[in-house]
N, C-alpha and C positions, 0 to 999 in steps of 0.2 A: 628168282632172286630179286630183291628190291634194288633200286638204284637211286643215287643222289644227283641232283642237278645243283651244281655249285657255281655261283656267279660272284665275281668281284667287280665292282662298278664305281667309276668316278663320273658323277652326273655333271654335265655342263649346261644343260637346259632343263630346269626343274619342271616347267609347264609341260613340255613335250614328253619328258620322261614320266611324269605323273600320268599322262594319257596312256603311255605304253603300259605302265604298271596296272592301271585299271583294266585295260583290255587283256593283258597277259594273264591276270588272275583267273578269269573265266576259262581261258584256253587250257591253263595248267590243271584246273579242277576237272575239266571235261576229260582229261586223260588220267585221272586218278591221282594227280599230284597234290601233296599236302605240304604246306610251308612249315619248316622246322625253325628257320631263322629268316628274318626279313628286316634288314636295317638293324637298328638297335646298337647297344654298346658292343665294342670289340677291342681287342688288343692286338696290334700288328707286331708279330715277333720276327718275321723274316720276309724278304721279298718286297715287292712294290705295294705301297699303301693305297688302298682304294676305300673310300669312306662308306660305301654301301656293300654289304655282304648278304647274300641270299642263299639259302639252302632249302631245297624242296625234295621230298621223297616221292618216288613213283613206284608203282607195283613191279616194274621191270625196266631193264635197260631199253627194251623195245618201246615201251610206253613213253618213256622220256624222249626217245628219238622221234617217235611219231608225233608227240606234242610239238617239238621244235619245228618239225616240217609241216605241221598242219596249216591250212589256210588261215585259221583264226589267229594262231600265234605269229605267223609271218606278217599278217596285217598289223598286229600289235607292234611287232619288231620294227616296222617302218617308222614308228614314232621314236624309237630308241637309237636308230642308226646314226643320226647327227646330234643326238642329245646326250651321249655318254661314251666314255671309253670303257669297254667291257672285256672281261675274260669269262668264258663259260665252259664248263666241262661236265660231262656225265660220267659218274663213277659207280660201278656195281658195288653194292655192299657185301661185306663178308657175312657168312652165316654165323 
């Protein structure tokens, strides 16, 4: 079953977060991830507003998990740690 990686982000350091995004793109692709939404227009209906919203589809929950824990993604994540407030969840899609 495919899985979605859903991130809600408030960027506090554009330069560092840009480096994260550049590096994370390759790590995500290497694990079969495909972006469905990345930034762009949105409408906040409930909850905490974060100006950057990202959704990527992975072939499986395990692939998304493996991506997050991969050395390449963790290296990219070092650039995001002090450059953004983030919420990230992996959700298995329904059939």
